C-alpha positions in Angstrom: 22.2 7.2 33.6 25.4 5.6 35.1 28.7 5.2 33.4 28.1 1.4 33.3 24.7 1.9 31.6 26.3 4.1 29.0 28.8 1.4 28.1 26.0 -1.0 27.5 23.4 1.3 25.8 25.6 3.4 23.4 27.3 0.4 21.7 24.0 -1.2 21.1 22.5 2.0 19.5 25.5 2.3 17.2 25.1 -1.4 16.3 21.5 -1.0 15.4 22.1 2.3 13.3 25.0 0.6 11.4 23.0 -2.6 10.6 20.0 -0.2 9.5 22.2 1.7 7.1 23.9 -1.4 5.8 20.7 -3.0 5.0 19.5 0.1 3.2 22.7 0.4 1.1 22.6 -3.3 0.1 18.9 -3.3 -0.8 19.6 -0.2 -3.1 22.6 -1.9 -4.7 20.5 -5.0 -5.5 17.6 -3.1 -6.8 19.8 -1.0 -9.1 21.4 -3.9 -10.9 19.5 -5.1 -14.0 18.9 -8.9 -14.5 21.3 -10.6 -16.8 20.2 -11.0 -20.3 22.8 -13.4 -21.3 23.8 -16.5 -19.4 26.8 -18.6 -20.4 27.7 -22.0 -19.1 29.7 -25.0 -20.2 27.1 -27.5 -18.9 23.6 -27.3 -17.6 21.9 -30.2 -16.1 18.1 -30.5 -15.4 15.2 -33.0 -15.5 12.7 -30.7 -17.4 13.1 -27.5 -19.4 10.3 -25.0 -19.9 10.8 -21.7 -21.8 8.1 -19.1 -21.3 7.3 -15.7 -22.8 7.1 -12.6 -20.5 3.3 -13.1 -20.7 3.6 -16.8 -19.4 3.0 -18.5 -22.7 5.0 -21.7 -23.0 7.3 -21.4 -25.9 9.4 -24.6 -25.4 8.9 -27.7 -23.2 11.3 -30.7 -23.1 10.0 -33.3 -20.7 12.2 -35.6 -18.7 13.6 -38.6 -20.3 11.8 -41.9 -20.0 14.9 -43.7 -18.4 14.9 -41.5 -15.3 
């Protein structure tokens, strides 16, 4: 392997390893954080609201307004 080949291959190897380690670290951080149980907002806009139980049963459904 020539010196020129080394200047091409080794940086690519380190880049690939760095990206793999970064992806592994980020995916572990995202999996470790629990989903938020409380959401606060000053204003929420939507056309229709459906609230479901964890088993999928619809608990509340507010249909869109007739003037839309």
